One Martini backbone bead per residue (centre of mass of N, CA, C, O) as a GRO file, in nm:
protein
   89
    1MET     BB    1   1.702  -1.481  -0.730
    2ARG     BB    2   1.419  -1.652  -0.615
    3ALA     BB    3   1.298  -1.886  -0.416
    4THR     BB    4   1.047  -2.137  -0.481
    5SER     BB    5   0.756  -2.297  -0.374
    6ARG     BB    6   0.511  -2.545  -0.453
    7THR     BB    7   0.354  -2.561  -0.168
    8THR     BB    8   0.382  -2.256  -0.133
    9PRO     BB    9   0.293  -1.947  -0.142
   10SER     BB   10   0.391  -1.655  -0.303
   11MET     BB   11   0.527  -1.348  -0.352
   12THR     BB   12   0.509  -1.105  -0.546
   13GLY     BB   13   0.665  -0.840  -0.666
   14PHE     BB   14   0.439  -0.643  -0.623
   15GLU     BB   15   0.391  -0.717  -0.317
   16ALA     BB   16   0.673  -0.657  -0.224
   17GLY     BB   17   0.671  -0.348  -0.308
   18LEU     BB   18   0.430  -0.277  -0.119
   19LEU     BB   19   0.559  -0.356   0.141
   20ARG     BB   20   0.803  -0.158   0.120
   21LEU     BB   21   0.597   0.111   0.062
   22SER     BB   22   0.360   0.129   0.277
   23GLY     BB   23   0.488   0.360   0.471
   24VAL     BB   24   0.427   0.563   0.223
   25LEU     BB   25   0.177   0.534   0.043
   26VAL     BB   26  -0.056   0.573   0.253
   27PRO     BB   27   0.024   0.863   0.358
   28ALA     BB   28   0.028   0.977   0.067
   29ALA     BB   29  -0.280   0.929   0.010
   30LEU     BB   30  -0.402   1.080   0.284
   31ALA     BB   31  -0.272   1.373   0.300
   32PRO     BB   32  -0.463   1.538   0.104
   33TRP     BB   33  -0.718   1.486   0.269
   34ALA     BB   34  -0.636   1.648   0.519
   35VAL     BB   35  -0.583   1.921   0.375
   36ALA     BB   36  -0.874   1.939   0.257
   37LEU     BB   37  -1.024   1.951   0.522
   38VAL     BB   38  -0.888   2.197   0.648
   39GLY     BB   39  -0.959   2.388   0.419
   40ILE     BB   40  -1.259   2.374   0.448
   41LEU     BB   41  -1.275   2.447   0.750
   42ALA     BB   42  -1.110   2.733   0.692
   43GLY     BB   43  -1.215   2.843   0.394
   44TRP     BB   44  -1.018   2.822   0.142
   45TRP     BB   45  -1.235   2.610   0.013
   46GLN     BB   46  -1.432   2.440  -0.204
   47PRO     BB   47  -1.595   2.179  -0.277
   48GLU     BB   48  -1.588   1.914  -0.526
   49GLY     BB   49  -1.720   1.672  -0.728
   50ARG     BB   50  -1.445   1.526  -0.813
   51TRP     BB   51  -1.352   1.433  -0.517
   52VAL     BB   52  -1.514   1.172  -0.508
   53VAL     BB   53  -1.346   1.021  -0.713
   54TYR     BB   54  -1.070   1.049  -0.558
   55LEU     BB   55  -1.172   0.912  -0.298
   56VAL     BB   56  -1.248   0.640  -0.416
   57GLY     BB   57  -0.966   0.572  -0.536
   58THR     BB   58  -0.816   0.588  -0.260
   59ALA     BB   59  -0.976   0.379  -0.111
   60LEU     BB   60  -0.924   0.140  -0.295
   61ALA     BB   61  -0.604   0.143  -0.289
   62VAL     BB   62  -0.586   0.111   0.022
   63ALA     BB   63  -0.751  -0.157   0.038
   64GLY     BB   64  -0.576  -0.324  -0.145
   65ALA     BB   65  -0.316  -0.303   0.009
   66GLU     BB   66  -0.423  -0.416   0.279
   67ARG     BB   67  -0.500  -0.693   0.154
   68ILE     BB   68  -0.213  -0.782   0.073
   69LEU     BB   69  -0.078  -0.736   0.353
   70ARG     BB   70  -0.269  -0.953   0.514
   71LYS     BB   71  -0.157  -1.182   0.387
   72GLU     BB   72  -0.066  -1.486   0.441
   73ILE     BB   73   0.257  -1.598   0.548
   74ASN     BB   74   0.497  -1.814   0.522
   75ALA     BB   75   0.761  -1.833   0.722
   76GLN     BB   76   0.973  -1.940   0.503
   77VAL     BB   77   0.895  -1.712   0.290
   78HIS     BB   78   0.950  -1.471   0.468
   79ALA     BB   79   1.253  -1.536   0.514
   80ASP     BB   80   1.336  -1.533   0.221
   81LEU     BB   81   1.245  -1.247   0.152
   82LEU     BB   82   1.430  -1.107   0.357
   83ALA     BB   83   1.700  -1.211   0.245
   84ASN     BB   84   1.656  -1.091  -0.034
   85LEU     BB   85   1.649  -0.800   0.051
   86LYS     BB   86   1.925  -0.788   0.184
   87GLN     BB   87   2.079  -0.837  -0.082
   88GLU     BB   88   1.978  -0.597  -0.242
   89LEU     BB   89   2.082  -0.382  -0.015
   0.00000   0.00000   0.00000
């Protein structure tokens, strides 16, 4: 259980999870688009209209994750978060 302060905003569990997985999630979201671009340029397949929907969804997900990760964190809250992560691992 993590300690929270009433005077400083704290990171939610979802945000902490995103922070932990950010090194994997963002490249995993962007890798299929790199493969698709190479495939189109190489002539392996033709682009389809539904890809636009997928691209917009990917862009929104990456932008949302980036916004959460850019949120300023109080130094003490950050230290507490790291201490809790060490205990969990």
